[in-house]
C-alpha positions in Angstrom: -2.4 18.2 -3.4 -5.6 19.7 -4.8 -9.0 18.2 -5.2 -10.0 17.9 -8.8 -12.8 16.3 -10.9 -13.6 15.8 -14.5 -16.5 17.8 -15.9 -18.1 15.9 -18.8 -20.6 17.8 -20.8 -22.3 17.2 -24.2 -20.6 18.8 -27.2 -23.2 21.5 -27.6 -22.7 22.7 -24.0 -18.9 22.4 -24.4 -19.0 24.9 -27.2 -21.1 27.3 -25.2 -18.8 27.0 -22.2 -15.7 27.6 -24.3 -17.3 30.7 -25.9 -18.2 31.9 -22.4 -14.7 31.4 -21.0 -12.9 32.9 -24.1 -15.2 35.9 -24.6 -13.7 39.2 -23.4 -17.0 41.1 -23.2 -20.5 39.7 -23.3 -23.7 41.5 -24.1 -25.3 40.7 -20.7 -24.3 39.2 -17.4 -27.1 36.6 -17.9 -25.0 35.0 -20.6 -22.0 34.7 -18.2 -23.7 32.8 -15.5 -22.3 29.3 -14.8 -23.4 27.4 -11.7 -23.3 23.9 -10.3 -25.4 22.9 -7.3 -26.0 19.5 -5.7 -29.0 18.1 -3.8 -28.9 16.6 -0.3 -27.6 13.2 -1.4 -24.5 14.8 -2.9 -24.7 12.7 -6.0 -27.3 14.5 -8.2 -27.6 18.1 -8.9 -28.2 20.9 -11.5 -25.8 22.6 -13.9 -26.9 26.1 -14.9 -25.4 27.7 -18.0 -26.9 31.1 -18.8 -30.6 30.6 -18.2 -30.7 26.9 -19.1 -30.7 24.1 -16.5 -29.2 20.6 -17.0 -29.2 17.5 -14.8 -25.8 16.6 -13.4 -24.6 13.5 -11.5 -21.4 12.9 -9.5 -20.0 9.5 -10.5 -17.0 7.5 -9.3 -14.5 6.5 -12.0 -13.5 2.8 -12.2 -9.8 3.8 -11.8 -7.8 6.8 -10.5 -6.4 9.2 -13.0 -3.4 11.3 -12.1 -3.4 15.0 -13.0 -0.2 17.0 -13.7 0.8 20.6 -14.5 3.9 22.2 -15.8 5.4 25.7 -15.7 8.2 25.3 -18.2 7.0 22.5 -20.5 9.8 20.4 -19.2 9.1 19.3 -15.6 5.7 17.8 -14.7 4.3 18.3 -11.2 1.6 16.0 -9.9 -1.4 18.0 -8.7 -4.1 15.5 -7.8 -5.5 12.0 -8.1 -8.8 12.3 -9.9 -11.4 9.7 -9.0 -14.7 11.4 -9.7 -16.5 12.9 -12.7 -19.5 15.2 -12.9 -21.6 14.1 -15.8 -23.9 16.7 -17.3 -26.8 15.6 -19.5 -28.9 17.7 -22.0 -32.3 16.4 -21.0 -33.9 14.8 -17.8 -34.6 11.5 -19.6 -30.9 10.8 -20.0 -30.1 11.2 -16.3 -28.3 8.5 -14.3 -30.6 6.2 -12.3 -30.7 7.2 -8.6 -28.8 4.2 -7.2 -25.8 4.4 -9.5 -22.7 5.9 -8.0 -20.0 4.4 -10.3 -19.4 5.2 -13.9 -19.0 1.9 -15.7 -16.5 3.1 -18.3 -13.2 5.0 -18.0 -12.3 8.2 -19.7 -10.8 6.7 -22.8 -12.0 4.1 -25.3 -9.7 1.3 -24.1 -11.2 1.7 -20.6 -14.7 0.9 -21.9 -16.5 -1.4 -19.4 -13.2 -1.5 -17.4 -14.8 -2.6 -14.2 -16.0 -5.9 -15.7 -13.0 -6.6 -18.0 -10.0 -5.5 -16.0 -10.7 -5.9 -12.3 -11.6 -9.0 -10.2 -15.1 -9.4 -9.0 -15.7 -9.1 -5.3 -16.6 -12.5 -3.8 -20.2 -12.9 -2.8 -19.8 -13.7 0.9 -22.4 -13.6 3.6 -21.3 -11.1 6.2 -22.6 -13.3 9.0 -20.4 -16.2 7.9 -17.4 -13.9 7.6 -18.0 -12.6 11.1 -18.3 -16.1 12.6 -15.0 -17.2 10.9 -13.2 -14.1 12.1 -14.5 -14.8 15.6 -13.3 -18.5 15.5 -9.9 -17.5 14.3 -9.5 -14.9 17.1 -10.5 -17.6 19.6 -7.9 -20.0 18.2 -5.3 -17.3 18.6 -6.2 -16.8 22.2 -5.9 -20.4 23.2 -2.7 -21.4 25.1 -0.4 -23.6 22.9 0.2 -27.0 24.4 3.5 -27.4 26.2 5.8 -29.9 24.5 6.2 -33.2 26.1 9.4 -33.8 28.2 11.8 -36.2 26.5 13.6 -38.6 28.8 17.3 -38.0 29.4 19.2 -40.5 27.3 22.9 -40.7 27.5 24.6 -40.5 24.1 26.2 -43.9 23.4 28.8 -44.3 20.7 29.8 -40.6 20.4 33.4 -39.4 20.4 33.2 -37.8 23.9 36.9 -38.2 24.6 38.3 -36.7 21.4 38.2 -32.9 21.0 36.5 -31.6 17.9 38.6 -29.9 15.2 37.3 -26.5 16.1 38.3 -27.1 19.8 41.9 -28.0 19.1 44.8 -25.6 19.7 46.2 -26.1 16.3 45.3 -23.6 13.7 44.8 -24.0 10.0 47.2 -21.2 9.2 50.4 -23.1 10.1 53.2 -23.0 7.5 
């Protein structure tokens, strides 16, 4: 499978990108430049369109989106699971805060605030307590199980020891 992502840009940039991709010939090569570069953290970067620079952020989506393609408009072939989105903003003031790595909303309106509304919260557990409980459970598993106590040998009184059981008899149930 391929690696894919969603490129989300403001409407004004979307029009410029569409014109750039659809134009056969452009007046200058400066108009055709399109570049995306990331900083050392791998989450923030710069999107360059023509001579303009825009802030960009790599964000994780709250759910995985499957991507398909078709060759004959009949059979769909899965190409990738998309889990990330590159969000391009028009001005620096709109950029995503540095610590945020997850986009709160999905790609469609029903997925608005999906992380809070649709998925369980992760429990707030102290890692030290979890480590101690795991250690205790592992120690319990390593202990030798107690041997069962030996029962005294008691003769069975009042059983039909002399009579054969029905299954032990020579007679069959298939007699005519």
